[in-house]
N, C-alpha and C positions, 0 to 999 in steps of 0.2 A: 624600435629605434631605427636609426639610419646606419648605413654602411658607408664608410669613407675609403676611397682608394687614393693612396698618396704615391708620389713618384719622386723620391729623394734623388738628388743629382750625384751624390757621392756616398761613400761608406760612412764618413763622419756624420752626415745628416741622418743616414739610416740608423746608426748607433744612437744618436741623440733622440730620435723618435721612439725607438724601442725603449730606451731608458725612461723617457717621459711616460709612455703608456704603462710600463711596469710600475712606476712610482704612483700613478693614479689608479692602479689596478684595473686598467682597461684591457679587455681581452683582445687578442689579435692573432691572425694567422699569417704565416709566411708562405708565400707562393714562389718557389724557386723555379725558374724556367729550365726546361730540359734542353733548351737550345743554347748554342754558343752565342754570347752577346755580339760578337763580330758578325755572325751570320744574320742575326736579327736586324742589326743596323743596315746590312746590305739590302735585305728585303724591304725595310722601311724606305730606304733611299730609292729603290726601284719603284715602289708604289708612288712616291712623289713624282718621279720622272714620268710615269704613265699618266698621272693626273695632269701634269703640265704638257702633255703631248710630245714628250721627248722620246718617241719610239720610232721604229721603222718596220716596214713590212718586207718579208722575204718570200719570194715565190718558191714553190716546191721545186720547180725546174732549175732554180739557181743553187740548190743544195748539192 
């Protein structure tokens, strides 16, 4: 069978999805991140900035 990865936007959606899957006896796993969500958001923002070329280079002698 297939595996689906869903990304609910909020707790309400998450709870609804869990209830739906339980009602239809669909097995699922919960993968809770060990990282702080704020930290993850900062890293994702930084990756977008790098992708968009919003970076700067610092010479070692300037440190």
